[in-house]
N, C-alpha and C positions, 0 to 999 in steps of 0.2 A: 802780811799786811792785808787788812780788810779793804776791799775795793768795791764800792757800790756804784752801779751804773745802769743805764738803759741805753742800748745801742740799737739803732734802726738802719737797715740797709735797704735801698730800693733797687729792685730788679725790674726794669721797664717791661710792662706787659699791658698791651692794649691801651697805652697812654694816648691821649691825655685824660681818659675817663677812668681806667682801672690800672692798678699797679700791684706788683707782688712785693711784699716786705719780709725781710728776715729780721726777726726781733730777738735780741739776747739781753738778759738782765741778770744782775746779781745783787744781793744785799751783803756781800762779803763772806757769807757762810753758805748760803744756798744760791743756786743759779739755774737758769733754764733758757731754752731757746725754741723757737718755732718759726714757721713761715705762714703768712696769710695772704690772701688776695682780697683787695678792698677797693672801694671807690676812692679816687684821688680827693674828692670833696670831703671824705671822712677825715683826712689829715688836717684840713683847715678847721673842721668842726671841733676836733680834739684840741687843737691849738687854741682856738678862741675860748673854749671852756676853761682851759688851764691858765690862760693869761689873766683871767679875772677870778681865779680861785683863791680863797673861799669868798663866797658872797655873804655868808653868815655862818654862825656856829650853831649847830652842826651843819656841815655841808658835805656833799658827796657828788662825784662825777664818775660815770662808768661808761667805758667803751667795751662792747662785747661783740665777738665774732664767732660764728659757728654755734655748735651745740654739744653738750656732753651727753645728750640723750641718744642712745644707739638707734632708736627709731627714726631720728632725723637724718641719719646717714651722713653726718658731717665728719670730715677727716680729723678735725680738731676743734677745740674750744679754747678761745683766748679771751681773757678779761684784763683790761687795764683799769684799775679803780683808784681814784684819789679821794681821800677822806680826811676830815679833821680829827685830831686826837685831843681829847680833853676840852676844857673851856677857854684855853688861851690862844687857840687858833693854830697850834702846831699841826702839822700835816704828815701824811704818809702816802706813798704810792704802793699799791698792791698789784702783784703780777700773779695771774693764775693761768696755767697752761695744762691742757690735757689733750694729748694726741690719742684719738680713739682707736687704739690697737688692742688686740687681745693678748693675754698673758702668753708667753713671758716677754713680749715686746712692748708692754704698756709703758707710757711715759706721762707722769703727772708731777706738777710742782705748784706750790703756793707759798708765797712769802711777801713781806712788805719791806719797804725802804723808808725810814724816817726822813723827813725833809721839812725845811721851813717853807712857808707860803711863797716867799720871794723866789726860791729855787724852783718851785712848781711853776710859777709864772714864767721863769726863764725856759723851762721845758715847753711851755705853751708857745713861746717865741720860736723855739726850734721847730716845732711841728708846723707852725704857720709858714715859716720860711721854706721848710721841706716840701710843703704842698705846692709850691711854685715850680717843682720839678727841675730845678737848676742844680741840685746837689744829689749825690747818690748815697750819702750816709751821714748820720749824726750820732754823737755820743754825748749823753748827759750824765754828769756826776753831781749828786745833790750838794756836796760840800765844796764845790769848786766853781770858780768863775771862768774856767778854761773849757767850757763846753764848746764843741766845734761842729761845723758843717763841713763836709768834704765833698 
């Protein structure tokens, strides 16, 4: 059975200002995971942007961490991109992960998860609640109302 999800776990790190996140995602066929260190305020910014997505058609929101450029010396490059599909306001969440390792240890994935805007808005609600640092994990499934904070 195809199982689409985005799961985010928080590992306290220099909170309340910075945190470590373990991010896992799948579109039911492809999957990937990585960890990033980010500002806690980034979680609220992501959430607020997704709560009101889309503002118009076409619309796009992108959160980017690190760099895929070897000269930047970043250990990974992570992109969470939300965009509209077509002229009816349908949406998708795109996950791009590249861990900057040399062959044969390289790790790269890129895939999208189709979703309705209301589900993207619920993902925004999860990020906003998560930014308050009262929970350690959330799991979002685009075709379910059973998204949860743990």
